[in-house]
CHARMM-style PDB file with segment names, atoms N, HN, CA, C and O in Angstrom:
ATOM      1  N   MET     1     -50.199-106.723 -10.666  1.00  0.00      PROA
ATOM      2  CA  MET     1     -51.269-107.912 -10.475  1.00  0.00      PROA
ATOM      3  C   MET     1     -50.782-108.877 -11.614  1.00  0.00      PROA
ATOM      4  O   MET     1     -50.442-108.541 -12.748  1.00  0.00      PROA
ATOM      5  N   ALA     2     -50.818-110.151 -11.083  1.00  0.00      PROA
ATOM      6  HN  ALA     2     -51.095-110.424 -10.161  1.00  0.00      PROA
ATOM      7  CA  ALA     2     -50.521-111.342 -11.960  1.00  0.00      PROA
ATOM      8  C   ALA     2     -51.887-111.908 -12.177  1.00  0.00      PROA
ATOM      9  O   ALA     2     -52.647-112.144 -11.237  1.00  0.00      PROA
ATOM     10  N   GLN     3     -52.202-112.131 -13.486  1.00  0.00      PROA
ATOM     11  HN  GLN     3     -51.585-111.939 -14.249  1.00  0.00      PROA
ATOM     12  CA  GLN     3     -53.495-112.854 -14.009  1.00  0.00      PROA
ATOM     13  C   GLN     3     -53.258-114.268 -14.184  1.00  0.00      PROA
ATOM     14  O   GLN     3     -52.382-114.692 -14.937  1.00  0.00      PROA
ATOM     15  N   PHE     4     -54.190-115.163 -13.356  1.00  0.00      PROA
ATOM     16  HN  PHE     4     -54.902-114.819 -12.744  1.00  0.00      PROA
ATOM     17  CA  PHE     4     -54.071-116.619 -13.613  1.00  0.00      PROA
ATOM     18  C   PHE     4     -55.644-116.988 -14.035  1.00  0.00      PROA
ATOM     19  O   PHE     4     -56.555-117.158 -13.225  1.00  0.00      PROA
ATOM     20  N   GLY     5     -55.740-117.063 -15.303  1.00  0.00      PROA
ATOM     21  HN  GLY     5     -55.000-116.925 -15.961  1.00  0.00      PROA
ATOM     22  CA  GLY     5     -57.023-117.124 -15.756  1.00  0.00      PROA
ATOM     23  C   GLY     5     -58.016-116.029 -15.277  1.00  0.00      PROA
ATOM     24  O   GLY     5     -57.766-114.882 -15.648  1.00  0.00      PROA
ATOM     25  N   LYS     6     -59.110-116.236 -14.500  1.00  0.00      PROA
ATOM     26  HN  LYS     6     -59.313-117.168 -14.198  1.00  0.00      PROA
ATOM     27  CA  LYS     6     -59.914-115.112 -13.959  1.00  0.00      PROA
ATOM     28  C   LYS     6     -59.437-114.513 -12.688  1.00  0.00      PROA
ATOM     29  O   LYS     6     -59.944-113.516 -12.172  1.00  0.00      PROA
ATOM     30  N   VAL     7     -58.371-115.222 -12.185  1.00  0.00      PROA
ATOM     31  HN  VAL     7     -57.959-116.032 -12.604  1.00  0.00      PROA
ATOM     32  CA  VAL     7     -57.931-114.792 -10.849  1.00  0.00      PROA
ATOM     33  C   VAL     7     -56.849-113.901 -10.798  1.00  0.00      PROA
ATOM     34  O   VAL     7     -55.855-114.191 -11.464  1.00  0.00      PROA
ATOM     35  N   GLU     8     -56.856-112.741 -10.050  1.00  0.00      PROA
ATOM     36  HN  GLU     8     -57.664-112.505  -9.509  1.00  0.00      PROA
ATOM     37  CA  GLU     8     -55.670-111.869 -10.040  1.00  0.00      PROA
ATOM     38  C   GLU     8     -55.087-111.930  -8.616  1.00  0.00      PROA
ATOM     39  O   GLU     8     -55.745-111.912  -7.576  1.00  0.00      PROA
ATOM     40  N   ILE     9     -53.846-112.000  -8.725  1.00  0.00      PROA
ATOM     41  HN  ILE     9     -53.311-112.015  -9.570  1.00  0.00      PROA
ATOM     42  CA  ILE     9     -52.989-112.017  -7.440  1.00  0.00      PROA
ATOM     43  C   ILE     9     -51.800-110.955  -7.539  1.00  0.00      PROA
ATOM     44  O   ILE     9     -51.191-110.780  -8.594  1.00  0.00      PROA
ATOM     45  N   ALA    10     -51.542-110.327  -6.480  1.00  0.00      PROA
ATOM     46  HN  ALA    10     -52.037-110.469  -5.623  1.00  0.00      PROA
ATOM     47  CA  ALA    10     -50.655-109.315  -6.353  1.00  0.00      PROA
ATOM     48  C   ALA    10     -49.254-109.853  -6.798  1.00  0.00      PROA
ATOM     49  O   ALA    10     -48.959-111.033  -6.608  1.00  0.00      PROA
ATOM     50  N   ASP    11     -48.505-109.084  -7.315  1.00  0.00      PROA
ATOM     51  HN  ASP    11     -48.744-108.125  -7.468  1.00  0.00      PROA
ATOM     52  CA  ASP    11     -47.200-109.502  -7.916  1.00  0.00      PROA
ATOM     53  C   ASP    11     -46.214-109.923  -6.611  1.00  0.00      PROA
ATOM     54  O   ASP    11     -45.459-110.895  -6.643  1.00  0.00      PROA
ATOM     55  N   ALA    12     -46.346-109.088  -5.551  1.00  0.00      PROA
ATOM     56  HN  ALA    12     -46.959-108.299  -5.525  1.00  0.00      PROA
ATOM     57  CA  ALA    12     -45.641-109.332  -4.279  1.00  0.00      PROA
ATOM     58  C   ALA    12     -45.912-110.668  -3.693  1.00  0.00      PROA
ATOM     59  O   ALA    12     -45.010-111.347  -3.201  1.00  0.00      PROA
ATOM     60  N   GLU    13     -47.266-111.085  -3.748  1.00  0.00      PROA
ATOM     61  HN  GLU    13     -47.999-110.534  -4.147  1.00  0.00      PROA
ATOM     62  CA  GLU    13     -47.679-112.326  -3.140  1.00  0.00      PROA
ATOM     63  C   GLU    13     -47.230-113.353  -4.225  1.00  0.00      PROA
ATOM     64  O   GLU    13     -46.665-114.337  -3.750  1.00  0.00      PROA
ATOM     65  N   VAL    14     -47.342-113.335  -5.371  1.00  0.00      PROA
ATOM     66  HN  VAL    14     -47.801-112.535  -5.757  1.00  0.00      PROA
ATOM     67  CA  VAL    14     -46.826-114.377  -6.293  1.00  0.00      PROA
ATOM     68  C   VAL    14     -45.218-114.603  -6.143  1.00  0.00      PROA
ATOM     69  O   VAL    14     -44.706-115.718  -6.244  1.00  0.00      PROA
ATOM     70  N   ASN    15     -44.594-113.585  -5.927  1.00  0.00      PROA
ATOM     71  HN  ASN    15     -45.010-112.680  -5.845  1.00  0.00      PROA
ATOM     72  CA  ASN    15     -43.099-113.791  -5.588  1.00  0.00      PROA
ATOM     73  C   ASN    15     -42.755-114.645  -4.430  1.00  0.00      PROA
ATOM     74  O   ASN    15     -41.901-115.528  -4.362  1.00  0.00      PROA
ATOM     75  N   ARG    16     -43.668-114.170  -3.439  1.00  0.00      PROA
ATOM     76  HN  ARG    16     -44.362-113.452  -3.495  1.00  0.00      PROA
ATOM     77  CA  ARG    16     -43.456-114.828  -2.060  1.00  0.00      PROA
ATOM     78  C   ARG    16     -43.916-116.216  -1.785  1.00  0.00      PROA
ATOM     79  O   ARG    16     -43.356-116.913  -0.939  1.00  0.00      PROA
ATOM     80  N   LEU    17     -45.000-116.654  -2.539  1.00  0.00      PROA
ATOM     81  HN  LEU    17     -45.455-116.088  -3.227  1.00  0.00      PROA
ATOM     82  CA  LEU    17     -45.365-118.110  -2.421  1.00  0.00      PROA
ATOM     83  C   LEU    17     -44.503-118.963  -3.297  1.00  0.00      PROA
ATOM     84  O   LEU    17     -43.848-118.614  -4.279  1.00  0.00      PROA
ATOM     85  N   THR    18     -44.625-120.128  -2.767  1.00  0.00      PROA
ATOM     86  HN  THR    18     -45.158-120.412  -1.969  1.00  0.00      PROA
ATOM     87  CA  THR    18     -43.900-121.397  -3.455  1.00  0.00      PROA
ATOM     88  C   THR    18     -44.987-121.737  -4.583  1.00  0.00      PROA
ATOM     89  O   THR    18     -46.141-121.310  -4.553  1.00  0.00      PROA
ATOM     90  N   ASP    19     -44.460-122.562  -5.579  1.00  0.00      PROA
ATOM     91  HN  ASP    19     -43.522-122.909  -5.604  1.00  0.00      PROA
ATOM     92  CA  ASP    19     -45.290-123.128  -6.556  1.00  0.00      PROA
ATOM     93  C   ASP    19     -46.477-123.858  -6.036  1.00  0.00      PROA
ATOM     94  O   ASP    19     -47.578-123.780  -6.580  1.00  0.00      PROA
ATOM     95  N   ARG    20     -46.208-124.648  -4.859  1.00  0.00      PROA
ATOM     96  HN  ARG    20     -45.313-124.712  -4.418  1.00  0.00      PROA
ATOM     97  CA  ARG    20     -47.278-125.412  -4.158  1.00  0.00      PROA
ATOM     98  C   ARG    20     -48.435-124.439  -3.656  1.00  0.00      PROA
ATOM     99  O   ARG    20     -49.602-124.553  -4.029  1.00  0.00      PROA
ATOM    100  N   GLU    21     -47.995-123.503  -2.800  1.00  0.00      PROA
ATOM    101  HN  GLU    21     -47.047-123.410  -2.498  1.00  0.00      PROA
ATOM    102  CA  GLU    21     -48.762-122.358  -2.198  1.00  0.00      PROA
ATOM    103  C   GLU    21     -49.562-121.812  -3.260  1.00  0.00      PROA
ATOM    104  O   GLU    21     -50.783-121.780  -3.113  1.00  0.00      PROA
ATOM    105  N   LEU    22     -48.958-121.323  -4.447  1.00  0.00      PROA
ATOM    106  HN  LEU    22     -47.966-121.350  -4.566  1.00  0.00      PROA
ATOM    107  CA  LEU    22     -49.632-120.518  -5.404  1.00  0.00      PROA
ATOM    108  C   LEU    22     -50.677-121.402  -6.024  1.00  0.00      PROA
ATOM    109  O   LEU    22     -51.782-120.925  -6.282  1.00  0.00      PROA
ATOM    110  N   ALA    23     -50.382-122.734  -6.295  1.00  0.00      PROA
ATOM    111  HN  ALA    23     -49.484-123.121  -6.086  1.00  0.00      PROA
ATOM    112  CA  ALA    23     -51.444-123.575  -6.896  1.00  0.00      PROA
ATOM    113  C   ALA    23     -52.655-123.599  -5.853  1.00  0.00      PROA
ATOM    114  O   ALA    23     -53.788-123.309  -6.238  1.00  0.00      PROA
ATOM    115  N   GLN    24     -52.414-123.927  -4.612  1.00  0.00      PROA
ATOM    116  HN  GLN    24     -51.494-124.162  -4.299  1.00  0.00      PROA
ATOM    117  CA  GLN    24     -53.273-124.103  -3.556  1.00  0.00      PROA
ATOM    118  C   GLN    24     -54.253-122.841  -3.552  1.00  0.00      PROA
ATOM    119  O   GLN    24     -55.479-122.950  -3.538  1.00  0.00      PROA
ATOM    120  N   ARG    25     -53.611-121.721  -3.566  1.00  0.00      PROA
ATOM    121  HN  ARG    25     -52.615-121.633  -3.577  1.00  0.00      PROA
ATOM    122  CA  ARG    25     -54.343-120.394  -3.758  1.00  0.00      PROA
ATOM    123  C   ARG    25     -55.375-120.339  -4.772  1.00  0.00      PROA
ATOM    124  O   ARG    25     -56.496-119.857  -4.615  1.00  0.00      PROA
ATOM    125  N   LEU    26     -54.839-120.952  -5.989  1.00  0.00      PROA
ATOM    126  HN  LEU    26     -53.928-121.344  -6.117  1.00  0.00      PROA
ATOM    127  CA  LEU    26     -55.708-120.917  -7.171  1.00  0.00      PROA
ATOM    128  C   LEU    26     -56.877-121.845  -6.903  1.00  0.00      PROA
ATOM    129  O   LEU    26     -58.018-121.545  -7.254  1.00  0.00      PROA
ATOM    130  N   VAL    27     -56.576-122.993  -6.267  1.00  0.00      PROA
ATOM    131  HN  VAL    27     -55.649-123.237  -5.982  1.00  0.00      PROA
ATOM    132  CA  VAL    27     -57.686-123.999  -6.015  1.00  0.00      PROA
ATOM    133  C   VAL    27     -58.624-123.452  -5.058  1.00  0.00      PROA
ATOM    134  O   VAL    27     -59.822-123.679  -5.231  1.00  0.00      PROA
ATOM    135  N   SER    28     -58.201-122.700  -3.982  1.00  0.00      PROA
ATOM    136  HN  SER    28     -57.228-122.516  -3.841  1.00  0.00      PROA
ATOM    137  CA  SER    28     -59.189-122.029  -3.165  1.00  0.00      PROA
ATOM    138  C   SER    28     -60.105-121.038  -3.843  1.00  0.00      PROA
ATOM    139  O   SER    28     -61.186-120.723  -3.347  1.00  0.00      PROA
ATOM    140  N   GLU    29     -59.625-120.521  -5.061  1.00  0.00      PROA
ATOM    141  HN  GLU    29     -58.746-120.777  -5.464  1.00  0.00      PROA
ATOM    142  CA  GLU    29     -60.386-119.577  -5.817  1.00  0.00      PROA
ATOM    143  C   GLU    29     -61.371-120.210  -6.804  1.00  0.00      PROA
ATOM    144  O   GLU    29     -62.126-119.559  -7.526  1.00  0.00      PROA
ATOM    145  N   GLY    30     -61.291-121.501  -6.765  1.00  0.00      PROA
ATOM    146  HN  GLY    30     -60.677-122.030  -6.179  1.00  0.00      PROA
ATOM    147  CA  GLY    30     -62.207-122.307  -7.732  1.00  0.00      PROA
ATOM    148  C   GLY    30     -61.672-122.860  -9.036  1.00  0.00      PROA
ATOM    149  O   GLY    30     -62.434-123.309  -9.892  1.00  0.00      PROA
ATOM    150  N   VAL    31     -60.284-122.823  -9.191  1.00  0.00      PROA
ATOM    151  HN  VAL    31     -59.665-122.459  -8.496  1.00  0.00      PROA
ATOM    152  CA  VAL    31     -59.629-123.405 -10.371  1.00  0.00      PROA
ATOM    153  C   VAL    31     -59.332-124.821 -10.072  1.00  0.00      PROA
ATOM    154  O   VAL    31     -58.875-125.070  -8.957  1.00  0.00      PROA
ATOM    155  N   SER    32     -59.529-125.793 -10.920  1.00  0.00      PROA
ATOM    156  HN  SER    32     -59.900-125.590 -11.826  1.00  0.00      PROA
ATOM    157  CA  SER    32     -59.277-127.152 -10.691  1.00  0.00      PROA
ATOM    158  C   SER    32     -57.637-127.318 -10.382  1.00  0.00      PROA
ATOM    159  O   SER    32     -56.790-126.514 -10.770  1.00  0.00      PROA
ATOM    160  N   ARG    33     -57.386-128.446  -9.657  1.00  0.00      PROA
ATOM    161  HN  ARG    33     -58.075-129.099  -9.342  1.00  0.00      PROA
ATOM    162  CA  ARG    33     -55.848-128.584  -9.196  1.00  0.00      PROA
ATOM    163  C   ARG    33     -55.043-128.759 -10.520  1.00  0.00      PROA
ATOM    164  O   ARG    33     -54.039-128.060 -10.657  1.00  0.00      PROA
ATOM    165  N   LEU    34     -55.399-129.639 -11.518  1.00  0.00      PROA
ATOM    166  HN  LEU    34     -56.214-130.206 -11.407  1.00  0.00      PROA
ATOM    167  CA  LEU    34     -54.751-129.696 -12.584  1.00  0.00      PROA
ATOM    168  C   LEU    34     -54.412-128.375 -13.355  1.00  0.00      PROA
ATOM    169  O   LEU    34     -53.292-128.077 -13.771  1.00  0.00      PROA
ATOM    170  N   THR    35     -55.500-127.664 -13.475  1.00  0.00      PROA
ATOM    171  HN  THR    35     -56.410-127.906 -13.137  1.00  0.00      PROA
ATOM    172  CA  THR    35     -55.458-126.482 -14.091  1.00  0.00      PROA
ATOM    173  C   THR    35     -54.426-125.477 -13.445  1.00  0.00      PROA
ATOM    174  O   THR    35     -53.605-124.838 -14.102  1.00  0.00      PROA
ATOM    175  N   ALA    36     -54.586-125.414 -11.951  1.00  0.00      PROA
ATOM    176  HN  ALA    36     -55.254-125.934 -11.417  1.00  0.00      PROA
ATOM    177  CA  ALA    36     -53.810-124.601 -11.311  1.00  0.00      PROA
ATOM    178  C   ALA    36     -52.392-124.766 -11.528  1.00  0.00      PROA
ATOM    179  O   ALA    36     -51.624-123.858 -11.844  1.00  0.00      PROA
ATOM    180  N   ALA    37     -52.027-126.226 -11.304  1.00  0.00      PROA
ATOM    181  HN  ALA    37     -52.651-126.964 -11.047  1.00  0.00      PROA
ATOM    182  CA  ALA    37     -50.655-126.623 -11.632  1.00  0.00      PROA
ATOM    183  C   ALA    37     -50.210-126.170 -12.959  1.00  0.00      PROA
ATOM    184  O   ALA    37     -49.100-125.640 -13.013  1.00  0.00      PROA
ATOM    185  N   ARG    38     -50.844-126.283 -13.952  1.00  0.00      PROA
ATOM    186  HN  ARG    38     -51.746-126.714 -13.908  1.00  0.00      PROA
ATOM    187  CA  ARG    38     -50.376-125.847 -15.316  1.00  0.00      PROA
ATOM    188  C   ARG    38     -50.277-124.348 -15.285  1.00  0.00      PROA
ATOM    189  O   ARG    38     -49.308-123.873 -15.878  1.00  0.00      PROA
ATOM    190  N   LEU    39     -51.088-123.541 -14.714  1.00  0.00      PROA
ATOM    191  HN  LEU    39     -51.875-123.927 -14.233  1.00  0.00      PROA
ATOM    192  CA  LEU    39     -51.008-122.107 -14.795  1.00  0.00      PROA
ATOM    193  C   LEU    39     -49.858-121.596 -14.039  1.00  0.00      PROA
ATOM    194  O   LEU    39     -49.317-120.531 -14.335  1.00  0.00      PROA
ATOM    195  N   VAL    40     -49.434-122.430 -12.947  1.00  0.00      PROA
ATOM    196  HN  VAL    40     -49.874-123.295 -12.706  1.00  0.00      PROA
ATOM    197  CA  VAL    40     -48.249-121.877 -12.276  1.00  0.00      PROA
ATOM    198  C   VAL    40     -47.108-122.378 -13.037  1.00  0.00      PROA
ATOM    199  O   VAL    40     -46.089-121.689 -12.994  1.00  0.00      PROA
ATOM    200  N   GLU    41     -47.093-123.410 -13.700  1.00  0.00      PROA
ATOM    201  HN  GLU    41     -47.921-123.970 -13.735  1.00  0.00      PROA
ATOM    202  CA  GLU    41     -45.907-123.844 -14.645  1.00  0.00      PROA
ATOM    203  C   GLU    41     -45.676-122.776 -15.711  1.00  0.00      PROA
ATOM    204  O   GLU    41     -44.555-122.399 -16.051  1.00  0.00      PROA
ATOM    205  N   ILE    42     -46.807-122.326 -16.203  1.00  0.00      PROA
ATOM    206  HN  ILE    42     -47.718-122.632 -15.926  1.00  0.00      PROA
ATOM    207  CA  ILE    42     -46.656-121.375 -17.475  1.00  0.00      PROA
ATOM    208  C   ILE    42     -46.134-120.122 -16.763  1.00  0.00      PROA
ATOM    209  O   ILE    42     -45.139-119.583 -17.247  1.00  0.00      PROA
ATOM    210  N   ALA    43     -46.658-119.638 -15.743  1.00  0.00      PROA
ATOM    211  HN  ALA    43     -47.466-120.076 -15.349  1.00  0.00      PROA
ATOM    212  CA  ALA    43     -46.387-118.355 -15.189  1.00  0.00      PROA
ATOM    213  C   ALA    43     -44.937-118.314 -14.669  1.00  0.00      PROA
ATOM    214  O   ALA    43     -44.350-117.232 -14.671  1.00  0.00      PROA
ATOM    215  N   ARG    44     -44.287-119.498 -14.196  1.00  0.00      PROA
ATOM    216  HN  ARG    44     -44.765-120.377 -14.194  1.00  0.00      PROA
ATOM    217  CA  ARG    44     -43.015-119.626 -13.778  1.00  0.00      PROA
ATOM    218  C   ARG    44     -41.953-119.899 -14.893  1.00  0.00      PROA
ATOM    219  O   ARG    44     -40.733-119.913 -14.728  1.00  0.00      PROA
ATOM    220  N   SER    45     -42.745-120.147 -16.241  1.00  0.00      PROA
ATOM    221  HN  SER    45     -43.736-120.136 -16.374  1.00  0.00      PROA
ATOM    222  CA  SER    45     -41.815-120.270 -17.290  1.00  0.00      PROA
ATOM    223  C   SER    45     -41.095-121.679 -17.234  1.00  0.00      PROA
ATOM    224  O   SER    45     -40.022-121.814 -17.822  1.00  0.00      PROA
ATOM    225  N   GLU    46     -41.614-122.637 -16.601  1.00  0.00      PROA
ATOM    226  HN  GLU    46     -42.486-122.528 -16.123  1.00  0.00      PROA
ATOM    227  CA  GLU    46     -41.154-123.850 -16.395  1.00  0.00      PROA
ATOM    228  C   GLU    46     -41.739-124.879 -17.327  1.00  0.00      PROA
ATOM    229  O   GLU    46     -41.338-126.041 -17.266  1.00  0.00      PROA
ATOM    230  N   ALA    47     -42.617-124.532 -18.142  1.00  0.00      PROA
ATOM    231  HN  ALA    47     -42.943-123.587 -18.192  1.00  0.00      PROA
ATOM    232  CA  ALA    47     -43.291-125.428 -19.067  1.00  0.00      PROA
ATOM    233  C   ALA    47     -43.292-125.014 -20.537  1.00  0.00      PROA
ATOM    234  O   ALA    47     -43.085-123.849 -20.874  1.00  0.00      PROA
ATOM    235  N   ASP    48     -43.525-125.968 -21.373  1.00  0.00      PROA
ATOM    236  HN  ASP    48     -43.693-126.915 -21.099  1.00  0.00      PROA
ATOM    237  CA  ASP    48     -43.555-125.498 -22.796  1.00  0.00      PROA
ATOM    238  C   ASP    48     -44.937-124.907 -22.962  1.00  0.00      PROA
ATOM    239  O   ASP    48     -46.007-125.510 -22.866  1.00  0.00      PROA
ATOM    240  N   VAL    49     -44.731-123.590 -23.235  1.00  0.00      PROA
ATOM    241  HN  VAL    49     -43.863-123.101 -23.313  1.00  0.00      PROA
ATOM    242  CA  VAL    49     -46.108-122.777 -23.248  1.00  0.00      PROA
ATOM    243  C   VAL    49     -47.028-123.328 -24.424  1.00  0.00      PROA
ATOM    244  O   VAL    49     -48.252-123.390 -24.307  1.00  0.00      PROA
ATOM    245  N   VAL    50     -46.408-123.682 -25.452  1.00  0.00      PROA
ATOM    246  HN  VAL    50     -45.414-123.632 -25.547  1.00  0.00      PROA
ATOM    247  CA  VAL    50     -47.106-124.118 -26.670  1.00  0.00      PROA
ATOM    248  C   VAL    50     -48.272-125.186 -26.330  1.00  0.00      PROA
ATOM    249  O   VAL    50     -49.383-125.088 -26.850  1.00  0.00      PROA
ATOM    250  N   GLY    51     -47.959-126.147 -25.476  1.00  0.00      PROA
ATOM    251  HN  GLY    51     -47.056-126.227 -25.053  1.00  0.00      PROA
ATOM    252  CA  GLY    51     -48.843-127.195 -25.102  1.00  0.00      PROA
ATOM    253  C   GLY    51     -48.217-128.468 -24.815  1.00  0.00      PROA
ATOM    254  O   GLY    51     -47.045-128.699 -25.112  1.00  0.00      PROA
ATOM    255  N   ARG    52     -49.029-129.351 -24.206  1.00  0.00      PROA
ATOM    256  HN  ARG    52     -49.981-129.164 -23.965  1.00  0.00      PROA
ATOM    257  CA  ARG    52     -48.346-130.713 -23.998  1.00  0.00      PROA
ATOM    258  C   ARG    52     -49.068-131.888 -24.853  1.00  0.00      PROA
ATOM    259  O   ARG    52     -48.982-133.071 -24.524  1.00  0.00      PROA
ATOM    260  N   ALA    53     -49.748-131.459 -25.921  1.00  0.00      PROA
ATOM    261  HN  ALA    53     -49.818-130.498 -26.188  1.00  0.00      PROA
ATOM    262  CA  ALA    53     -50.240-132.535 -26.771  1.00  0.00      PROA
ATOM    263  C   ALA    53     -49.235-133.025 -27.597  1.00  0.00      PROA
ATOM    264  O   ALA    53     -48.321-132.310 -28.008  1.00  0.00      PROA
ATOM    265  N   ARG    54     -49.364-134.324 -27.892  1.00  0.00      PROA
ATOM    266  HN  ARG    54     -50.107-134.905 -27.558  1.00  0.00      PROA
ATOM    267  CA  ARG    54     -48.305-134.936 -28.725  1.00  0.00      PROA
ATOM    268  C   ARG    54     -48.464-134.401 -30.107  1.00  0.00      PROA
ATOM    269  O   ARG    54     -49.551-134.008 -30.532  1.00  0.00      PROA
ATOM    270  N   PRO    55     -47.288-134.392 -30.847  1.00  0.00      PROA
ATOM    271  CA  PRO    55     -47.373-133.981 -32.201  1.00  0.00      PROA
ATOM    272  C   PRO    55     -47.996-135.072 -33.162  1.00  0.00      PROA
ATOM    273  O   PRO    55     -47.760-136.271 -33.009  1.00  0.00      PROA
ATOM    274  N   HSD    56     -48.805-134.576 -34.158  1.00  0.00      PROA
ATOM    275  HN  HSD    56     -48.997-133.603 -34.282  1.00  0.00      PROA
ATOM    276  CA  HSD    56     -49.418-135.488 -35.131  1.00  0.00      PROA
ATOM    277  C   HSD    56     -48.697-135.356 -36.427  1.00  0.00      PROA
ATOM    278  O   HSD    56     -48.270-134.275 -36.832  1.00  0.00      PROA
ATOM    279  N   PRO    57     -48.569-136.512 -37.084  1.00  0.00      PROA
ATOM    280  CA  PRO    57     -47.913-136.394 -38.416  1.00  0.00      PROA
ATOM    281  C   PRO    57     -48.860-135.696 -39.389  1.00  0.00      PROA
ATOM    282  O   PRO    57     -50.080-135.858 -39.363  1.00  0.00      PROA
ATOM    283  N   THR    58     -48.168-134.851 -40.312  1.00  0.00      PROA
ATOM    284  HN  THR    58     -47.177-134.719 -40.334  1.00  0.00      PROA
ATOM    285  CA  THR    58     -48.898-134.046 -41.280  1.00  0.00      PROA
ATOM    286  C   THR    58     -49.533-134.979 -42.169  1.00  0.00      PROA
ATOM    287  O   THR    58     -48.947-136.021 -42.462  1.00  0.00      PROA
ATOM    288  N   SER    59     -50.828-134.674 -42.690  1.00  0.00      PROA
ATOM    289  HN  SER    59     -51.304-133.828 -42.451  1.00  0.00      PROA
ATOM    290  CA  SER    59     -51.385-135.323 -43.611  1.00  0.00      PROA
ATOM    291  C   SER    59     -50.679-135.195 -44.930  1.00  0.00      PROA
ATOM    292  O   SER    59     -50.091-134.163 -45.252  1.00  0.00      PROA
ATOM    293  N   ARG    60     -50.758-136.366 -45.756  1.00  0.00      PROA
ATOM    294  HN  ARG    60     -51.236-137.204 -45.494  1.00  0.00      PROA
ATOM    295  CA  ARG    60     -49.957-136.230 -47.117  1.00  0.00      PROA
ATOM    296  C   ARG    60     -50.932-136.258 -48.273  1.00  0.00      PROA
ATOM    297  O   ARG    60     -50.649-136.749 -49.365  1.00  0.00      PROA
ATOM    298  N   ARG    61     -52.073-135.717 -47.981  1.00  0.00      PROA
ATOM    299  HN  ARG    61     -52.303-135.318 -47.094  1.00  0.00      PROA
ATOM    300  CA  ARG    61     -53.157-135.814 -49.155  1.00  0.00      PROA
ATOM    301  C   ARG    61     -52.715-134.966 -50.202  1.00  0.00      PROA
ATOM    302  O   ARG    61     -51.990-133.987 -50.024  1.00  0.00      PROA
ATOM    303  N   ALA    62     -53.188-135.376 -51.376  1.00  0.00      PROA
ATOM    304  HN  ALA    62     -53.777-136.171 -51.521  1.00  0.00      PROA
ATOM    305  CA  ALA    62     -52.894-134.505 -52.660  1.00  0.00      PROA
ATOM    306  C   ALA    62     -53.936-133.550 -52.996  1.00  0.00      PROA
ATOM    307  OT1 ALA    62     -53.810-132.819 -53.978  1.00  0.00      PROA
TER     308      ALA     62
END
């Protein structure tokens, strides 16, 4: 079983579905479309798992 947030989907189904179909399946389970797309990216290892936030300069306080 593959875990996408609180949604579990059988591995065979995950392998069979396209990214778009998998995201749609998550949306039908109540996940927001943007979150579903991000979960699919992470699961398929197509995204930087660390995050998408821009880097901030380190403070130089003494």
